C-alpha positions in Angstrom: -77.5 -11.7 -23.5 -75.5 -13.8 -25.9 -73.9 -10.6 -27.4 -72.8 -9.4 -23.9 -71.3 -12.8 -23.3 -69.5 -12.7 -26.6 -68.1 -9.2 -25.9 -67.0 -10.3 -22.4 -65.3 -13.4 -23.7 -63.6 -11.4 -26.4 -62.2 -9.0 -23.8 -61.0 -11.9 -21.7 -59.3 -13.5 -24.7 -57.6 -10.2 -25.5 -56.5 -9.8 -21.9 -55.2 -13.4 -21.8 -53.3 -12.9 -25.0 -51.8 -9.7 -23.7 -50.8 -11.3 -20.4 -49.4 -14.3 -22.3 -47.3 -12.0 -24.5 -45.9 -10.2 -21.5 -45.1 -13.5 -20.0 -43.2 -14.7 -23.1 -41.2 -11.4 -23.3 -40.3 -11.6 -19.6 -39.2 -15.2 -20.0 -37.0 -14.3 -22.9 -35.4 -11.4 -21.0 -34.8 -13.5 -17.9 -33.4 -16.3 -20.1 -31.1 -13.8 -21.8 -30.0 -12.4 -18.4 -29.2 -15.9 -17.1 -27.2 -16.8 -20.3 -25.2 -13.5 -19.9 -24.6 -14.3 -16.2 -23.4 -17.8 -17.1 -21.0 -16.4 -19.7 -19.6 -13.9 -17.2 -18.8 -16.9 -14.9 -16.9 -18.8 -17.5 -13.2 -19.0 -16.9 -10.9 -17.1 -19.3 -8.7 -19.4 -21.4 -7.2 -16.8 -23.8 -7.0 -13.1 -24.6 -7.8 -11.0 -27.6 -7.6 -13.1 -30.8 -6.9 -10.1 -32.9 -3.7 -9.1 -31.1 -0.4 -10.9 -31.6 0.2 -11.1 -27.9 0.6 -14.1 -25.6 0.9 -14.3 -21.8 3.1 -16.5 -19.7 1.2 -17.8 -16.6 3.5 -19.4 -14.0 1.9 -21.3 -11.1 4.0 -21.5 -8.0 3.8 -23.9 -5.1 7.3 -25.3 -5.4 10.4 -24.8 -7.6 11.8 -21.8 -5.7 15.3 -22.8 -6.6 14.6 -22.0 -10.3 12.8 -18.6 -9.7 15.8 -16.3 -9.5 17.1 -17.7 -12.8 13.7 -17.3 -14.5 13.5 -13.7 -13.2 16.9 -13.0 -14.6 15.9 -14.3 -18.1 12.7 -12.2 -18.0 14.8 -9.1 -17.1 17.3 -9.7 -19.8 14.4 -9.9 -22.3 12.5 -7.0 -20.8 9.4 -9.2 -20.2 6.8 -9.1 -17.5 4.6 -12.2 -16.9 1.9 -13.3 -14.4 2.9 -15.4 -11.4 0.0 -17.2 -9.7 1.3 -17.7 -6.1 0.2 -20.2 -3.5 -0.4 -18.8 -0.1 1.4 -21.5 2.0 4.4 -21.2 -0.4 4.4 -17.4 0.0 4.4 -17.8 3.8 7.6 -19.8 3.6 9.2 -17.7 0.8 8.3 -14.1 1.4 11.6 -12.8 0.1 10.9 -14.5 -3.3 7.4 -13.1 -3.4 8.9 -9.6 -2.8 11.5 -10.2 -5.5 8.8 -11.1 -8.0 6.9 -7.9 -7.2 10.0 -5.8 -7.3 10.8 -7.0 -10.8 7.4 -5.7 -11.9 5.6 -8.9 -12.6 1.9 -9.4 -12.2 0.8 -11.5 -9.2 -2.2 -13.7 -9.2 -3.8 -16.0 -6.6 -3.3 -19.8 -6.6 -5.1 -20.7 -3.3 -3.5 -21.2 0.1 -3.0 -25.0 0.3 -3.5 -26.2 -3.3 -6.7 -28.2 -2.6 -9.1 -29.7 -5.2 -11.5 -26.7 -5.6 -14.4 -28.9 -6.8 -14.4 -30.7 -3.4 -14.8 -27.5 -1.4 -17.9 -25.5 -0.5 -18.2 -21.9 -1.8 -17.1 -20.6 1.5 -14.1 -22.9 1.7 -13.0 -21.8 -1.8 -13.3 -18.2 -0.8 -11.3 -18.7 2.4 -8.5 -20.3 0.3 -8.4 -17.2 -2.0 -8.8 -14.6 0.7 -6.1 -16.0 3.0 -3.7 -15.9 0.1 -4.8 -12.4 -0.9 -4.2 -11.1 2.6 -0.8 -12.7 2.8 0.4 -11.4 -0.5 -0.9 -7.9 0.3 1.0 -8.0 3.6 4.2 -9.0 1.8 4.0 -6.8 -1.3 1.2 -4.3 -0.9 -0.5 -5.9 -4.0 -4.1 -7.0 -3.9 -4.6 -10.0 -6.2 -7.6 -10.1 -8.6 -6.8 -13.0 -10.9 -7.4 -16.6 -9.7 -5.9 -19.8 -11.1 -7.6 -22.8 -9.5 -5.3 -25.7 -8.7 -5.3 -28.7 -11.1 -7.2 -26.5 -13.6 -10.3 -27.7 -11.7 -13.5 -25.7 -11.6 -17.3 -26.0 -11.6 -20.1 -23.5 -11.1 -19.5 -23.4 -7.4 -15.8 -22.5 -7.8 -16.5 -19.9 -10.4 -19.2 -18.3 -8.3 -17.0 -18.3 -5.2 -14.2 -16.4 -7.0 -16.6 -14.0 -8.8 -18.4 -13.0 -5.6 -15.2 -11.7 -4.1 -14.1 -9.9 -7.2 -11.9 -12.4 -8.9 -11.5 -13.4 -12.6 -10.8 -17.1 -13.0 -7.9 -17.8 -15.4 -7.2 -21.1 -17.2 -4.9 -21.5 -20.2 -4.8 -22.4 -23.9 -1.3 -23.9 -24.1 0.1 -26.2 -21.4 3.9 -26.8 -21.2 3.2 -29.8 -18.9 6.6 -28.9 -17.5 5.8 -30.6 -14.1 6.6 -33.9 -15.9 10.1 -32.5 -16.4 10.2 -33.0 -20.2 13.2 -32.3 -22.4 13.8 -28.7 -23.5 12.9 -29.7 -27.1 9.6 -31.3 -26.0 8.6 -28.3 -23.9 9.4 -25.9 -26.7 7.5 -28.0 -29.2 4.4 -28.0 -27.0 4.4 -24.2 -27.0 5.6 -23.3 -30.5 3.3 -25.8 -32.3 0.2 -24.2 -30.7 1.0 -20.5 -30.7 -2.0 -18.2 -31.4 -3.1 -14.7 -30.7 -4.1 -14.2 -27.1 -2.6 -17.5 -25.9 -2.2 -18.1 -22.2 0.9 -20.4 -21.7 0.9 -22.3 -18.4 4.2 -23.1 -16.9 5.9 -23.8 -13.5 9.3 -23.1 -12.1 11.2 -26.2 -13.2 14.7 -26.9 -14.6 13.5 -27.6 -18.1 11.4 -24.4 -18.1 14.4 -22.3 -17.0 16.6 -23.9 -19.7 14.1 -23.5 -22.4 13.1 -19.9 -21.7 15.9 -18.0 -23.6 15.5 -19.8 -26.9 11.7 -20.1 -26.5 11.3 -16.4 -26.0 13.5 -15.7 -29.0 11.5 -18.0 -31.3 8.2 -16.7 -30.1 9.3 -13.2 -30.9 10.6 -14.3 -34.3 7.0 -15.5 -35.0 5.8 -11.9 -34.4 4.3 -12.3 -30.9 4.8 -10.1 -27.9 5.0 -11.8 -24.5 3.2 -10.0 -21.7 0.9 -10.5 -18.7 -2.5 -12.1 -18.4 -4.2 -8.8 -17.6 -2.7 -7.2 -20.6 -4.1 -9.7 -23.1 -7.5 -10.1 -21.5 -8.1 -6.3 -21.2 
């Protein structure tokens, strides 16, 4: 009787150990999956660190008076960049949106009304993006797939909202802070002192930016970098 009990208990122990092992393996796999998913939902702040390329990312909700000049400078230097366009601005300035597209620049999404994304629900964030997407497609035929949240603001909810509707969230690694209207020298120093492979340089259509671009582009190229779009450096 004792021998039977011993054998039975031994079998139970083995079964318990087997089940425990399976449980541990499952937990590790699930944990790995969740960590991978979390990484996928992180915003992109830079591109390939092994390639001497940088991207200009220009957010637009104002400054339309400086855009033709910026486009002219980019044309003269045979450069294509990424413009993240606000929906309500695009509605008021469809001809400029068309002009950006006709010049071959990449167009991204910068929400419709420039809200604080962290204060919105997932559905409200998606509505901001989708309204802008529909408007830009109506104007240019282009479907946006890159998203730059206003104020550089994001949380898990914002990232999930963009991800679920097929968007990649883009941030930056170099900020011109040109909305403060710095001097040309200050703006250039902010960029040139931090240049690195795969940099995403955030800018806006401002007077100092327009004035700085010709010499800034020349000095970036002298340092061996190619200026291109966000998609180019992250792909």
